[in-house]
C-alpha positions in Angstrom: -11.0 -28.9 32.0 -14.1 -26.7 32.5 -17.5 -27.9 31.4 -17.6 -25.5 28.4 -14.2 -26.5 27.2 -14.9 -30.2 27.3 -18.3 -29.8 25.6 -16.8 -27.5 23.0 -13.9 -29.8 22.3 -16.2 -32.8 22.1 -18.6 -30.9 19.7 -15.7 -30.0 17.4 -14.5 -33.6 17.2 -18.0 -34.9 16.5 -18.5 -32.2 13.8 -15.2 -33.2 12.3 -16.3 -36.8 12.2 -13.6 -38.0 14.6 -15.8 -40.2 16.8 -12.8 -42.1 18.2 -11.0 -39.0 19.4 -14.3 -37.7 20.9 -14.8 -40.9 22.8 -11.2 -40.9 24.1 -11.6 -37.3 25.2 -14.4 -38.2 27.5 -13.7 -41.8 28.5 -9.9 -41.9 29.3 -10.0 -39.4 32.2 -12.6 -41.2 34.3 -10.9 -44.5 33.8 -7.6 -42.9 35.1 -9.4 -41.3 38.0 -11.2 -44.5 38.9 -8.0 -46.4 38.7 -6.4 -43.9 41.2 -9.4 -43.9 43.5 -9.8 -40.2 43.0 -13.5 -39.8 43.6 -13.2 -36.0 44.1 -11.5 -35.7 40.7 -14.1 -37.9 39.1 -16.9 -35.8 40.5 -15.3 -32.6 39.1 -14.8 -34.4 35.7 -18.5 -35.4 35.7 -19.5 -31.8 36.0 -17.5 -31.0 32.8 -19.3 -33.6 30.7 -21.3 -32.7 27.6 -25.1 -33.2 28.1 -26.2 -36.8 27.5 -28.3 -35.7 24.5 -25.1 -34.7 22.7 -23.6 -38.2 22.9 -25.0 -40.4 20.1 -22.7 -43.4 20.6 -24.4 -46.0 22.8 -21.1 -47.6 23.8 -19.7 -44.2 24.9 -22.9 -43.4 26.8 -22.5 -46.7 28.7 -18.9 -45.9 29.6 -20.0 -42.5 30.8 -22.8 -44.0 32.8 -20.3 -46.4 34.5 -18.1 -43.5 35.4 -21.0 -41.6 37.0 -22.1 -44.7 38.9 -18.5 -45.2 40.1 -18.6 -41.7 41.5 -21.8 -42.4 43.4 -24.0 -40.4 41.0 -26.7 -43.0 40.2 -29.2 -40.6 38.8 -26.6 -39.1 36.4 -25.7 -42.6 35.4 -29.3 -43.3 34.6 -29.5 -40.2 32.5 -26.7 -41.6 30.3 -28.7 -44.8 29.8 -31.9 -43.1 28.5 
C-alpha cells in the first residue's frame, strides 16, 4: 500500500471514530512482516505510515515505534515516542 493510500485510509477510519480498525490497519502488517523476518517489506511499510502527528493513541504509537525499531530505524522509532 502506498503512503498516500495508507494515510488516507487511516484518516477515514479515525474520522469515522473506528479507532480499533485504524489501529489494526497500521499494526497488523508490521507484526506479520517481523514474524516472517521480512525486513525489506517492513522498511517499505514504514514509508507508507501516516505521520506521527496524526496518531493520537499512545499504545498505537508505541506499537509503531517498535516496528520501526525492529526495522533498524531508531530515529523514526524515536519520532513515534515524542
